[in-house]
GUMAR-265006 format. One record per atom (N, C-alpha, C, O, CB): atom name; z, x, y; residue in three letters. Coordinates in Angstrom, 2 decimals. Atoms other than C-alpha are relative to their C-alpha. Glycine has a CB too. Layout:
<atoms>
> atom up east north res
> CA Z X Y Ala
...
</atoms>
This chain:
<atoms>
> atom up east north res
> N 0.00 0.84 -1.18 Met
> CA 0.00 0.00 0.00 Met
> C 0.00 0.89 1.24 Met
> O 0.79 1.82 1.34 Met
> CB 1.21 -0.96 0.00 Met
> N 0.06 -0.78 -1.24 Thr
> CA -0.94 1.36 3.40 Thr
> C 0.40 -0.89 1.16 Thr
> O 0.20 -2.11 1.15 Thr
> CB -1.42 0.58 0.22 Thr
> N -0.44 0.73 -1.19 Leu
> CA 0.46 0.36 6.75 Leu
> C -1.06 0.13 1.07 Leu
> O -1.44 1.24 1.45 Leu
> CB 1.36 0.53 0.51 Leu
> N 0.98 0.01 -1.08 Asp
> CA -2.05 -0.64 9.38 Asp
> C 0.74 0.33 1.30 Asp
> O 1.62 -0.43 1.72 Asp
> CB -0.74 -1.38 0.10 Asp
> N -0.71 -0.41 -1.22 Thr
> CA -0.95 1.20 12.53 Thr
> C -0.28 -0.91 1.18 Thr
> O 0.44 -0.86 2.17 Thr
> CB -0.38 1.42 0.36 Thr
> N 0.29 0.95 -1.08 Asn
> CA -2.54 -1.49 14.69 Asn
> C 0.78 -1.30 -0.15 Asn
> O 0.77 -2.14 0.75 Asn
> CB -1.49 -0.30 0.04 Asn
> N -0.78 1.21 0.25 Gln
> CA -0.30 -4.15 13.15 Gln
> C 1.31 0.06 0.76 Gln
> O 2.01 1.07 0.74 Gln
> CB 0.26 -0.17 -1.51 Gln
> N -1.25 0.08 -0.75 Val
> CA 2.59 -5.26 15.33 Val
> C 1.10 -0.45 -0.94 Val
> O 0.95 -1.46 -1.64 Val
> CB -0.13 -0.97 1.22 Val
> N -1.14 0.36 0.84 Val
> CA 5.93 -5.34 13.53 Val
> C 1.00 -0.78 0.85 Val
> O 1.43 -0.31 1.90 Val
> CB 0.67 1.28 -0.63 Val
> N -0.97 0.84 -0.72 Asp
> CA 8.25 -8.16 14.64 Asp
> C 1.39 0.49 -0.35 Asp
> O 1.86 0.26 -1.47 Asp
> CB -0.17 -1.50 -0.36 Asp
> N -1.33 -0.55 0.26 Arg
> CA 11.65 -6.46 14.96 Arg
> C 1.10 -1.03 0.22 Arg
> O 2.21 -0.85 -0.27 Arg
> CB 0.24 1.20 0.88 Arg
> N -1.01 1.01 -0.27 Asn
> CA 13.47 -9.56 16.16 Asn
> C -0.39 -1.29 -0.71 Asn
> O -1.34 -1.96 -0.28 Asn
> CB 0.16 -0.24 1.53 Asn
> N 0.38 1.21 0.74 Pro
> CA 13.39 -12.44 13.64 Pro
> C 0.23 -1.29 0.80 Pro
> O -0.17 -2.36 0.35 Pro
> CB 0.78 -0.06 -1.28 Pro
> N -0.27 1.19 -0.78 Phe
> CA 14.51 -14.83 16.38 Phe
> C -1.03 -0.24 1.08 Phe
> O -0.90 -1.19 1.86 Phe
> CB 1.36 0.10 0.62 Phe
> N 1.12 0.25 -0.91 Glu
> CA 11.34 -14.48 18.43 Glu
> C -1.07 -0.72 -0.78 Glu
> O -1.44 -0.29 -1.88 Glu
> CB -0.55 1.34 0.62 Glu
> N 1.00 0.79 0.69 His
> CA 8.77 -17.08 17.48 His
> C -1.26 -0.11 0.84 His
> O -1.20 -0.35 2.04 His
> CB 0.55 -1.39 -0.32 His
> N 1.33 0.18 -0.59 Ser
> CA 5.05 -17.18 18.28 Ser
> C -0.12 0.68 1.36 Ser
> O -0.61 0.07 2.32 Ser
> CB -0.31 -1.47 0.14 Ser
> N 0.19 -0.76 -1.22 Gly
> CA 5.18 -14.50 20.95 Gly
> C 1.03 -0.28 1.08 Gly
> O 1.03 0.38 2.12 Gly
> CB -1.34 -0.27 0.54 Gly
> N -1.03 0.29 -1.00 Glu
> CA 8.13 -16.03 22.81 Glu
> C 1.03 1.11 -0.02 Glu
> O 1.30 1.69 -1.07 Glu
> CB 0.66 -1.37 -0.26 Glu
> N -1.04 -1.02 -0.05 Ser
> CA 10.78 -13.60 23.98 Ser
> C 1.37 -0.65 0.19 Ser
> O 2.30 0.00 0.66 Ser
> CB -0.27 1.00 1.14 Ser
> N -1.26 0.72 -0.14 Gln
> CA 13.52 -16.23 23.93 Gln
> C 0.92 0.34 -1.16 Gln
> O 0.48 0.38 -2.32 Gln
> CB -0.24 -1.52 0.08 Gln
> N -0.97 -0.33 1.03 Met
> CA 16.66 -15.32 22.04 Met
> C 0.58 -1.30 -0.55 Met
> O 0.92 -2.20 0.22 Met
> CB 1.12 0.93 0.56 Met
> N -0.49 1.21 0.66 Lys
> CA 17.86 -17.93 19.50 Lys
> C 1.33 0.28 -0.69 Lys
> O 1.61 1.40 -1.13 Lys
> CB -1.03 -0.52 -1.01 Lys
> N -1.29 -0.13 0.69 Asp
> CA 21.29 -18.57 18.02 Asp
> C -0.13 -0.34 -1.48 Asp
> O -1.25 -0.51 -1.98 Asp
> CB 1.05 -0.90 0.66 Asp
> N -0.04 0.29 1.42 Phe
> CA 22.31 -19.30 14.43 Phe
> C -0.71 -1.31 -0.35 Phe
> O -1.33 -1.41 -1.41 Phe
> CB 1.43 -0.06 -0.46 Phe
> N 0.60 1.31 0.24 Leu
> CA 21.09 -22.91 14.72 Leu
> C -1.40 -0.14 0.58 Leu
> O -2.01 -1.20 0.48 Leu
> CB 0.87 -1.07 0.58 Leu
> N 1.35 0.03 -0.56 Gly
> CA 17.81 -22.01 16.44 Gly
> C -0.07 -0.46 1.44 Gly
> O -1.17 -0.65 1.97 Gly
> CB -0.85 -0.88 -0.82 Gly
> N -0.02 0.40 -1.40 Gln
> CA 18.89 -23.04 19.94 Gln
> C -0.22 1.23 0.89 Gln
> O 0.22 2.33 0.56 Gln
> CB 1.34 -0.71 0.37 Gln
> N 0.25 -1.10 -0.93 Gln
> CA 17.75 -20.91 22.87 Gln
> C 1.31 0.41 0.67 Gln
> O 2.09 -0.44 1.10 Gln
> CB -1.05 -0.40 1.05 Gln
> N -1.18 -0.54 -0.68 Ile
> CA 20.47 -18.65 24.32 Ile
> C -0.40 0.35 1.43 Ile
> O -1.39 1.06 1.64 Ile
> CB 0.58 1.24 -0.75 Ile
> N 0.28 -0.26 -1.41 Glu
> CA 20.55 -18.52 28.13 Glu
> C 1.27 0.47 0.69 Glu
> O 2.38 0.21 0.22 Glu
> CB -0.58 -1.26 0.70 Glu
> N -1.14 -0.45 -0.80 Val
> CA 22.79 -16.92 30.75 Val
> C 0.78 -1.23 0.47 Val
> O 0.19 -2.20 0.95 Val
> CB -0.47 0.85 1.23 Val
> N -0.86 1.11 -0.38 Gly
> CA 25.75 -19.21 31.45 Gly
> C 0.42 -0.88 -1.16 Gly
> O 1.36 -1.67 -1.02 Gly
> CB -0.68 -0.84 1.02 Gly
> N -0.36 0.79 1.17 Asp
> CA 25.86 -20.76 27.97 Asp
> C 1.36 0.43 -0.55 Asp
> O 1.72 1.61 -0.48 Asp
> CB -1.07 0.12 -1.10 Asp
> N -1.24 -0.31 0.70 Ser
> CA 29.21 -20.98 26.19 Ser
> C -0.34 0.17 -1.47 Ser
> O -1.05 -0.65 -2.05 Ser
> CB 1.09 -1.11 0.22 Ser
> N 0.31 -0.30 1.40 Ile
> CA 29.09 -19.45 22.72 Ile
> C 1.28 0.30 -0.77 Ile
> O 2.33 0.55 -0.19 Ile
> CB -0.97 1.20 -0.09 Ile
> N -1.03 -0.52 0.88 Val
> CA 31.28 -18.67 19.75 Val
> C -0.66 1.03 -0.90 Val
> O -1.83 0.91 -1.25 Val
> CB 0.69 -1.15 -0.83 Val
> N 0.49 -1.04 0.90 Tyr
> CA 30.91 -15.58 17.59 Tyr
> C 1.15 0.46 -0.89 Tyr
> O 2.31 0.46 -0.46 Tyr
> CB -0.60 1.19 0.79 Tyr
> N -1.07 -0.41 0.92 Pro
> CA 32.82 -14.30 14.55 Pro
> C 0.54 1.38 0.33 Pro
> O -0.20 2.26 0.79 Pro
> CB -0.49 -0.03 -1.44 Pro
> N -0.64 -1.29 -0.18 Asn
> CA 35.27 -11.44 14.81 Asn
> C 0.87 0.25 -1.23 Asn
> O 1.44 -0.68 -1.80 Asn
> CB 0.85 0.06 1.33 Asn
> N -0.76 -0.33 1.19 Arg
> CA 36.99 -9.60 12.00 Arg
> C 0.83 1.24 0.21 Arg
> O 0.36 2.22 0.80 Arg
> CB -0.92 0.17 -1.19 Arg
> N -0.86 -1.18 0.01 Gln
> CA 39.89 -7.20 11.72 Gln
> C 0.71 0.00 -1.34 Gln
> O 1.49 -0.90 -1.64 Gln
> CB 1.02 0.00 1.20 Gln
> N -0.55 -0.10 1.35 Ser
> CA 40.88 -6.08 8.24 Ser
> C -0.47 -1.22 -0.80 Ser
> O -1.67 -1.45 -0.90 Ser
> CB 1.57 0.09 0.02 Ser
> N 0.40 1.16 0.79 Ser
> CA 40.91 -9.23 6.09 Ser
> C 0.04 -1.30 0.80 Ser
> O -0.25 -2.37 0.27 Ser
> CB 0.88 -0.13 -1.21 Ser
> N -0.06 1.18 -0.86 Ser
> CA 41.36 -11.62 9.04 Ser
> C -1.34 -0.25 0.65 Ser
> O -2.00 0.69 1.11 Ser
> CB 1.10 0.16 1.07 Ser
> N 1.26 0.39 -0.63 Leu
> CA 38.34 -13.53 10.37 Leu
> C 0.26 -1.19 0.91 Leu
> O 0.94 -2.14 0.51 Leu
> CB -1.08 -0.35 -1.07 Leu
> N -0.17 1.10 -0.93 Trp
> CA 38.26 -15.78 13.44 Trp
> C -1.22 -0.08 0.92 Trp
> O -2.06 0.83 0.95 Trp
> CB 1.29 0.18 0.82 Trp
> N 1.10 0.20 -0.94 Met
> CA 35.85 -17.16 16.05 Met
> C 0.50 0.25 1.41 Met
> O 1.58 -0.21 1.80 Met
> CB -0.58 -1.44 -0.13 Met
> N -0.31 -0.25 -1.41 Asn
> CA 35.87 -15.92 19.65 Asn
> C -0.91 -0.86 0.87 Asn
> O -2.05 -1.13 0.51 Asn
> CB -0.17 1.50 0.34 Asn
> N 0.73 0.80 -0.98 Phe
> CA 34.75 -17.99 22.63 Phe
> C -0.37 0.90 1.16 Phe
> O 0.45 1.71 1.60 Phe
> CB 0.85 -1.22 0.49 Phe
> N 0.44 -0.83 -1.12 Ala
> CA 32.70 -16.37 25.43 Ala
> C -1.12 -0.71 0.76 Ala
> O -1.67 -1.70 0.29 Ala
> CB -0.47 1.39 -0.49 Ala
> N 1.09 0.49 -0.82 Thr
> CA 30.16 -17.04 28.18 Thr
> C -1.06 1.09 0.11 Thr
> O -0.73 2.25 0.36 Thr
> CB 0.50 -0.44 1.40 Thr
> N 1.10 -0.97 -0.06 Val
> CA 26.74 -15.36 28.17 Val
> C -0.15 0.49 1.44 Val
> O -0.35 -0.32 2.35 Val
> CB -1.33 -0.61 -0.52 Val
> N 0.12 -0.58 -1.33 Ala
> CA 26.57 -12.97 31.15 Ala
> C -1.39 0.61 0.23 Ala
> O -1.90 0.61 1.35 Ala
> CB 1.07 1.07 0.20 Ala
> N 1.28 -0.69 -0.16 Glu
> CA 23.29 -11.14 30.45 Glu
> C -0.72 0.04 -1.35 Glu
> O -0.10 0.24 -2.39 Glu
> CB 0.21 1.43 0.55 Glu
> N 0.82 -0.14 1.19 Leu
> CA 20.43 -11.14 27.94 Leu
> C -0.66 1.37 0.04 Leu
> O -1.37 1.69 1.00 Leu
> CB -1.07 -1.13 -0.10 Leu
> N 0.58 -1.34 0.09 Leu
> CA 19.42 -7.63 26.87 Leu
> C -1.16 -0.04 -0.99 Leu
> O -1.51 -1.11 -1.49 Leu
> CB 1.07 1.05 -0.43 Leu
> N 1.15 -0.03 0.90 Asp
> CA 16.51 -6.49 24.67 Asp
> C 0.28 -0.63 -1.35 Asp
> O -0.37 -1.61 -1.72 Asp
> CB -0.46 1.42 -0.20 Asp
> N -0.32 0.51 1.32 Asn
> CA 18.06 -7.11 21.25 Asn
> C 1.47 -0.37 -0.13 Asn
> O 2.00 -0.43 -1.24 Asn
> CB -0.36 1.02 -1.06 Asn
> N -1.42 0.34 0.02 Ser
> CA 21.61 -8.07 22.21 Ser
> C 0.32 -0.85 1.22 Ser
> O -0.52 -1.06 2.09 Ser
> CB 0.87 1.28 -0.02 Ser
> N -0.44 0.76 -1.17 Ile
> CA 23.60 -10.17 24.64 Ile
> C 1.34 0.55 0.48 Ile
> O 2.15 1.02 -0.32 Ile
> CB 0.11 -1.52 -0.32 Ile
> N -1.27 -0.42 -0.59 Arg
> CA 26.42 -9.27 27.01 Arg
> C 0.74 -1.26 0.37 Arg
> O 0.20 -2.14 1.04 Arg
> CB -0.22 0.94 1.26 Arg
> N -0.79 1.21 -0.22 Val
> CA 29.22 -11.83 27.16 Val
> C 1.29 0.34 0.73 Val
> O 1.77 1.47 0.69 Val
> CB 0.31 -0.69 -1.33 Val
> N -1.32 -0.13 -0.65 Arg
> CA 32.38 -12.38 29.21 Arg
> C 0.97 -0.85 -0.80 Arg
> O 0.80 -2.06 -0.93 Arg
> CB -0.04 -0.45 1.51 Arg
> N -1.00 0.70 0.80 Arg
> CA 35.38 -13.27 27.08 Arg
> C 0.99 -0.73 0.90 Arg
> O 0.97 -0.56 2.12 Arg
> CB 0.74 0.99 -0.92 Arg
> N -1.01 0.76 -0.76 Asp
> CA 38.23 -15.56 28.14 Asp
> C 0.98 0.89 0.74 Asp
> O 1.52 0.50 1.77 Asp
> CB 0.76 -0.91 -0.92 Asp
> N -0.93 -0.92 -0.67 Asp
> CA 40.38 -12.53 29.03 Asp
> C -0.67 0.77 1.14 Asp
> O -0.04 1.65 1.74 Asp
> CB 0.59 0.98 -1.01 Asp
> N 0.72 -0.63 -1.11 Gly
> CA 37.73 -11.45 31.58 Gly
> C -0.73 1.28 -0.36 Gly
> O -1.46 1.82 0.46 Gly
> CB 0.96 0.30 1.09 Gly
> N 0.67 -1.23 0.42 Lys
> CA 36.51 -8.45 29.58 Lys
> C -1.41 -0.30 -0.49 Lys
> O -1.69 -1.40 -0.96 Lys
> CB 0.80 0.70 -1.11 Lys
> N 1.37 0.15 0.44 Tyr
> CA 32.85 -7.91 28.79 Tyr
> C -0.21 0.70 -1.34 Tyr
> O 0.41 1.72 -1.63 Tyr
> CB -0.96 0.57 1.05 Tyr
> N 0.31 -0.55 1.32 Lys
> CA 31.44 -7.24 25.32 Lys
> C -1.49 -0.18 -0.25 Lys
> O -2.06 -1.20 0.14 Lys
> CB 0.86 -0.69 -1.12 Lys
> N 1.40 0.11 0.38 Thr
> CA 27.93 -6.56 24.03 Thr
> C -0.07 -0.39 -1.47 Thr
> O 0.50 0.30 -2.33 Thr
> CB -0.77 1.33 0.26 Thr
> N 0.15 0.47 1.37 Leu
> CA 27.02 -8.52 20.90 Leu
> C -1.38 0.40 -0.51 Leu
> O -2.40 0.03 0.08 Leu
> CB 0.19 -1.55 -0.09 Leu
> N 1.25 -0.50 0.54 Ile
> CA 24.36 -6.86 18.77 Ile
> C -0.58 -0.97 -1.03 Ile
> O -1.80 -1.14 -1.09 Ile
> CB 0.21 1.38 -0.63 Ile
> N 0.46 0.90 1.06 Arg
> CA 24.15 -9.35 15.89 Arg
> C -0.11 -1.43 0.55 Arg
> O 0.77 -2.27 0.33 Arg
> CB 0.96 0.04 -1.22 Arg
> N 0.22 1.29 -0.67 Val
> CA 22.73 -12.32 17.81 Val
> C -0.12 -1.12 -1.01 Val
> O 0.18 -2.28 -0.69 Val
> CB -1.25 0.06 0.87 Val
> N 0.16 1.05 1.01 Glu
> CA 22.02 -14.18 14.57 Glu
> C 1.33 -0.63 -0.42 Glu
> O 1.33 -1.66 -1.08 Glu
> CB -0.69 0.57 -1.22 Glu
> N -1.32 0.56 0.32 Arg
> CA 25.78 -14.77 14.21 Arg
> C 0.61 -0.82 1.13 Arg
> O 1.69 -1.39 0.97 Arg
> CB 0.95 1.12 -0.37 Arg
> N -0.48 0.74 -1.18 Val
> CA 26.20 -16.39 17.64 Val
> C -0.41 -1.46 -0.12 Val
> O -1.49 -1.76 -0.63 Val
> CB -0.56 0.63 1.32 Val
> N 0.33 1.42 -0.07 Thr
> CA 26.31 -20.18 18.06 Thr
> C 0.31 -0.53 1.39 Thr
> O 1.42 -0.35 1.89 Thr
> CB 0.79 -0.80 -1.07 Thr
> N -0.19 0.61 -1.32 Val
> CA 25.82 -21.97 21.39 Val
> C 0.78 -1.30 -0.19 Val
> O 0.39 -2.15 -0.99 Val
> CB -1.39 -0.27 0.71 Val
> N -0.81 1.21 0.09 Val
> CA 28.51 -24.63 21.85 Val
> C -0.15 -0.90 1.22 Val
> O 0.13 -2.09 1.14 Val
> CB 1.46 0.36 -0.19 Val
> N 0.32 0.82 -1.17 Ser
> CA 27.62 -25.80 25.37 Ser
> C -0.99 0.75 0.87 Ser
> O -0.97 1.98 0.95 Ser
> CB 1.28 -0.36 0.80 Ser
> N 1.07 -0.57 -0.82 Lys
> CA 24.70 -25.25 27.72 Lys
> C 0.35 -0.15 1.47 Lys
> O 0.94 -1.15 1.89 Lys
> CB -1.36 -0.69 -0.31 Lys
> N -0.18 0.05 -1.45 Gln
> CA 24.85 -24.44 31.42 Gln
> C -1.23 -0.68 0.59 Gln
> O -2.34 -0.15 0.48 Gln
> CB 0.21 1.45 0.62 Gln
> N 1.09 0.71 -0.67 Ile
> CA 22.72 -26.99 33.29 Ile
> C 0.44 -0.21 1.44 Ile
> O 1.36 -0.98 1.71 Ile
> CB -0.36 -1.36 -0.72 Ile
> N -0.39 -0.02 -1.41 Ser
> CA 22.87 -26.50 37.05 Ser
> C 1.45 0.44 0.10 Ser
> O 1.80 1.54 -0.33 Ser
> CB -0.20 -1.41 0.66 Ser
> N -1.41 -0.33 -0.13 Asp
> CA 26.59 -26.58 37.83 Asp
> C 0.87 -0.75 -1.01 Asp
> O 2.09 -0.78 -0.87 Asp
> CB 0.48 -0.29 1.42 Asp
> N -0.73 0.81 0.95 His
> CA 27.56 -28.75 34.86 His
> C -0.19 0.55 -1.41 His
> O -1.25 1.07 -1.74 His
> CB -0.44 -1.46 0.07 His
> N 0.09 -0.40 1.40 Met
> CA 28.31 -27.93 31.24 Met
> C -0.30 -1.23 -0.84 Met
> O 0.24 -2.31 -0.59 Met
> CB 1.32 0.69 -0.48 Met
> N 0.33 1.08 0.91 Val
> CA 26.82 -30.09 28.51 Val
> C 0.40 0.44 -1.40 Val
> O -0.09 1.46 -1.89 Val
> CB -1.50 -0.37 0.08 Val
> N -0.45 -0.34 1.34 Met
> CA 28.53 -30.07 25.12 Met
> C -1.09 -0.32 -1.01 Met
> O -1.69 -1.39 -0.96 Met
> CB 1.30 -0.74 -0.35 Met
> N 0.98 0.22 1.05 Ile
> CA 26.20 -29.67 22.15 Ile
> C 0.59 -0.96 -1.03 Ile
> O 1.74 -0.81 -1.45 Ile
> CB -0.41 1.35 -0.66 Ile
> N -0.44 0.93 1.02 Gly
> CA 26.43 -32.55 19.68 Gly
> C 0.75 -1.20 0.53 Gly
> O 1.23 -2.03 -0.25 Gly
> CB 0.85 0.70 -0.98 Gly
> N -0.73 1.16 -0.53 Ser
> CA 28.03 -35.02 22.07 Ser
> C -0.97 -1.02 0.59 Ser
> O -0.54 -2.07 1.08 Ser
> CB 1.01 0.43 1.07 Ser
</atoms>
């Protein structure tokens, strides 16, 4: 098997049909201002953290946690949007 060097390799499985929009675990678009949850683990303990999307980077997102600290999340496929920022109002997903 040979690799065609002219073939474009899709490195981000969450980009569809040429779009550069980042998607969450459920396939929803992630945008700045959205409230998200993401898993965190320490030793054998696992829990979900709540944060707000501050910036969309190439293959990751930068979020602001409830304690005011910023964190870069690399595994975007594990993030879930729980509410969307629309203008100055939050809209809960599933309500």
